[in-house]
C-alpha positions in Angstrom: 4.4 -68.1 10.2 4.2 -64.3 9.6 6.8 -64.4 6.8 4.6 -67.1 5.1 1.6 -64.8 5.4 3.5 -61.9 3.9 4.7 -64.0 1.0 1.2 -65.4 0.4 0.0 -61.8 0.1 3.0 -60.8 -2.1 4.5 -58.9 0.8 8.2 -59.8 1.0 8.9 -56.2 2.3 10.6 -55.4 5.6 8.5 -53.4 8.0 10.8 -51.6 10.5 8.1 -49.7 12.4 6.3 -52.0 14.9 4.1 -50.8 17.8 1.9 -52.8 20.2 -1.8 -52.1 20.2 -4.0 -52.4 23.2 -7.5 -53.8 22.4 -9.8 -51.8 24.7 -13.2 -52.8 26.0 -14.9 -50.1 23.9 -13.2 -51.4 20.7 -15.4 -54.5 20.8 -18.8 -54.5 19.2 -22.0 -56.5 20.0 -20.7 -59.5 18.1 -17.7 -59.8 20.4 -14.9 -58.7 18.0 -13.2 -55.4 17.3 -15.4 -53.2 15.2 -14.2 -52.5 11.7 -14.5 -48.8 12.6 -11.7 -49.1 15.1 -9.1 -50.5 12.8 -8.3 -47.1 11.4 -7.3 -46.0 14.9 -4.9 -48.9 15.1 -3.4 -48.0 11.8 -3.1 -44.3 12.8 -1.0 -45.5 15.8 1.3 -47.2 13.3 1.6 -43.9 11.3 2.5 -41.9 14.4 5.1 -44.5 15.4 6.6 -44.3 11.9 6.7 -40.5 11.9 8.3 -40.5 15.4 11.0 -42.8 14.1 11.6 -41.2 10.7 10.3 -37.6 10.7 10.0 -36.6 14.4 9.7 -32.9 13.7 6.2 -33.2 12.2 4.1 -31.1 14.5 0.9 -30.9 12.4 0.7 -27.2 12.9 2.6 -25.8 9.8 3.7 -28.6 7.5 1.9 -31.9 8.0 0.4 -34.9 6.3 -3.3 -35.7 5.5 -4.9 -38.8 4.3 -6.1 -38.9 0.7 -7.2 -42.6 0.4 -7.3 -45.7 2.5 -8.1 -49.3 1.9 -8.5 -51.9 4.7 -8.7 -55.6 4.3 -10.2 -57.5 7.2 -8.7 -61.0 7.0 -9.5 -62.4 10.5 -11.5 -61.1 13.4 -9.7 -59.5 16.4 -11.1 -60.4 19.8 -11.0 -58.7 23.2 -8.0 -60.6 24.7 -5.8 -60.6 21.6 -2.3 -59.2 21.8 -1.7 -57.4 18.6 0.7 -55.0 17.0 0.8 -52.9 13.8 3.7 -52.8 11.4 4.1 -49.8 9.1 6.3 -48.8 6.2 6.3 -46.4 3.2 6.3 -48.4 0.0 6.0 -45.7 -2.6 7.4 -42.1 -2.4 6.0 -39.5 -4.9 6.5 -35.8 -5.2 3.7 -34.7 -2.9 2.4 -38.0 -1.6 3.5 -41.4 -0.4 1.8 -44.7 0.1 1.9 -46.3 3.6 1.3 -50.0 4.1 0.3 -51.5 7.5 -0.2 -55.0 8.9 -2.1 -55.9 12.0 -0.6 -59.1 13.5 -1.5 -61.4 16.4 1.5 -61.2 18.7 0.9 -64.7 20.1 0.9 -66.7 16.9 2.1 -64.3 14.2 -1.2 -64.5 12.3 -1.9 -61.7 9.9 -5.3 -60.2 10.8 -5.6 -57.2 8.6 -3.8 -55.1 6.0 -4.1 -51.5 5.1 -2.8 -49.3 2.3 -3.1 -45.5 2.7 -2.1 -42.6 0.4 -0.9 -39.7 2.5 -0.3 -36.2 1.1 2.1 -33.6 2.4 0.0 -30.6 3.3 0.7 -26.9 4.1 -1.7 -26.1 7.0 -1.6 -22.3 6.5 -2.1 -22.3 2.7 -4.6 -25.3 3.0 -3.0 -27.0 0.0 -0.9 -29.9 -0.9 2.8 -29.3 -1.2 6.1 -31.0 -2.2 7.5 -33.3 0.4 10.5 -31.5 1.9 13.9 -32.8 0.8 15.0 -33.7 4.3 11.9 -35.8 4.8 12.5 -37.6 1.5 16.1 -38.3 2.4 15.2 -39.8 5.7 12.4 -41.9 4.2 14.7 -43.2 1.5 17.4 -44.0 4.1 14.9 -45.7 6.4 13.2 -47.8 3.8 16.2 -48.7 1.6 16.1 -50.4 -1.7 12.5 -51.7 -1.2 11.1 -48.2 -1.6 9.6 -47.3 -5.0 10.4 -43.7 -5.9 8.2 -42.0 -8.5 
């Protein structure tokens, strides 16, 4: 079912980073579903899992990444007892930035619940400016994502 959802959205890509998300009591709003303000936290968990897999030395104290843009599509509501996970990949690799794609998926039935696209910029914490993505990071991202990665 999930591959059908990905194809319907034009997403034939492979997402190698997958992390379960716990829906917490305080994530749910008065209407009974996960608040739209919480989705970003779920996607951030996907980012951290991806970085742990591909660029584990990021310590966010010297050379780090910061968000430049984010777009979230809420396709189906997420309720309290849902078992969900987030899949993450880098789809486009630029000189100073890259685009991450995320999917929130119902673990029980494979239903696609939400999608997210985020532009992330490599950032020098001390200089407080964007910087070129280090060559070793680029190499590992390219190796991890393979031929599906768009390099600009």
